[in-house]
Backbone bond lengths (Angstrom), bond angles and torsions (degrees), N, CA, C in turn:
res aa  C-N    CA-C-N  psi(-1)  N-CA   C-N-CA  omega(-1)  CA-C   N-CA-C  phi
1 M - - - 1.449 - - 1.532 110.87 -
2 G 1.300 117.53 5.60 1.452 119.79 174.37 1.516 115.38 84.82
3 T 1.316 118.47 15.34 1.459 120.82 177.56 1.524 109.51 -135.46
4 S 1.308 115.14 153.27 1.469 118.67 -179.13 1.524 110.23 -76.07
5 P 1.325 117.00 157.44 1.469 119.75 176.50 1.539 112.10 -58.00
6 A 1.319 117.13 -37.51 1.471 119.87 179.85 1.525 110.87 -64.52
7 T 1.325 117.35 -42.48 1.463 121.06 178.91 1.520 110.25 -66.56
8 A 1.323 116.96 -42.97 1.465 120.61 178.54 1.526 110.32 -60.30
9 H 1.317 116.62 -44.35 1.463 120.44 -179.72 1.525 111.00 -64.88
10 R 1.319 116.97 -43.15 1.460 120.90 179.36 1.533 110.68 -60.94
11 R 1.323 116.13 -46.51 1.473 119.75 179.70 1.521 111.27 -64.55
12 F 1.322 117.17 -42.48 1.465 120.68 178.09 1.526 110.24 -59.10
13 T 1.331 116.49 -43.30 1.461 120.98 179.72 1.524 111.26 -63.18
14 V 1.312 117.49 -46.16 1.463 121.42 179.31 1.526 110.35 -62.59
15 W 1.330 116.50 -45.93 1.466 120.09 -179.25 1.520 111.60 -65.07
16 T 1.336 117.14 -37.28 1.460 121.07 178.01 1.521 110.48 -64.98
17 E 1.326 116.71 -46.34 1.468 120.83 179.04 1.525 111.89 -62.64
18 A 1.326 117.13 -30.72 1.465 121.87 179.22 1.528 112.06 -83.81
19 D 1.340 117.90 -1.66 1.469 123.31 -179.31 1.530 111.02 59.17
20 L 1.331 115.62 37.09 1.458 121.48 -173.23 1.527 113.41 -62.18
21 R 1.346 117.41 -43.08 1.467 119.31 -177.53 1.520 111.68 -59.58
22 R 1.334 117.48 -45.94 1.459 120.79 179.74 1.530 110.76 -65.38
23 R 1.323 116.83 -41.49 1.467 120.22 -178.52 1.530 111.76 -66.32
24 L 1.338 117.38 -40.28 1.464 120.45 176.75 1.525 111.22 -65.48
25 H 1.333 116.40 -42.21 1.452 120.71 178.85 1.525 110.21 -59.88
26 R 1.320 116.84 -45.44 1.464 121.96 179.22 1.525 110.92 -62.61
27 A 1.326 116.98 -41.56 1.470 120.96 -179.84 1.528 110.95 -63.56
28 V 1.329 116.97 -40.99 1.469 120.62 178.28 1.528 110.03 -65.20
29 L 1.333 117.58 -44.95 1.468 120.08 178.55 1.526 111.06 -62.59
30 D 1.325 117.58 -41.33 1.471 120.59 178.65 1.518 111.21 -62.36
31 E 1.331 116.67 -43.56 1.472 120.46 -179.61 1.530 110.81 -65.33
32 L 1.322 116.99 -46.19 1.468 119.77 178.90 1.526 110.96 -63.68
33 G 1.328 116.77 -39.16 1.461 120.31 177.83 1.518 111.44 -63.35
34 A 1.328 117.40 -41.84 1.467 121.46 178.92 1.526 111.29 -63.19
35 R 1.317 116.99 -31.36 1.473 121.43 178.57 1.530 112.43 -84.51
36 G 1.325 116.70 -7.60 1.458 120.26 -176.41 1.513 112.41 73.63
37 E 1.319 117.28 26.49 1.457 121.86 -175.52 1.530 113.86 -105.91
38 L 1.331 117.34 14.40 1.463 120.06 176.17 1.513 109.73 -95.84
39 D 1.309 116.17 135.21 1.453 121.81 177.26 1.523 107.58 -122.02
40 W 1.326 116.72 103.58 1.456 121.27 -176.23 1.534 111.90 -93.03
41 T 1.338 118.05 18.29 1.464 119.55 179.21 1.526 111.44 -69.21
42 S 1.322 116.88 -19.98 1.463 120.48 172.62 1.522 108.00 -144.11
43 A 1.312 115.27 148.40 1.456 120.47 -179.62 1.521 108.86 -150.38
44 I 1.313 114.83 159.85 1.458 121.31 177.48 1.519 107.83 -118.66
45 V 1.316 115.57 132.70 1.457 121.39 176.86 1.517 106.82 -119.74
46 D 1.322 116.40 129.95 1.455 118.36 176.63 1.526 110.37 -125.38
47 A 1.298 115.70 163.55 1.464 121.28 -175.03 1.519 112.71 -68.70
48 A 1.317 118.59 -13.41 1.461 120.45 179.12 1.521 111.49 -72.22
49 S 1.328 117.62 -24.06 1.462 119.42 -176.10 1.525 113.59 -118.44
50 V 1.321 117.68 -10.02 1.466 121.23 -178.78 1.519 108.71 -127.97
51 H 1.326 116.38 123.84 1.459 120.43 179.95 1.526 110.83 -80.40
52 A 1.312 115.27 141.85 1.462 120.55 176.78 1.517 109.47 -73.32
53 K 1.319 116.46 144.99 1.466 121.02 176.45 1.514 109.40 -78.18
54 R 1.305 115.83 141.34 1.467 120.13 174.26 1.514 108.30 -92.88
55 G 1.302 116.13 153.16 1.453 119.76 177.90 1.498 111.62 144.28
56 D 1.328 114.64 -161.59 1.472 120.03 -179.87 1.517 110.21 -64.63
57 R 1.302 113.80 147.88 1.472 118.85 179.55 1.476 112.17 -90.47
């Protein structure tokens, strides 16, 4: 991709600390919502973004 592993790691660390992925995701959802282009009739939830509840099984 044209960058060194050290530079990639540094950028990933900075972006992670800045919560960039969540902020970009929110910005895209806000923009699509403002345009009326979101369709929430189906959605995907994965364990990377939603924590499991603890308790009785």
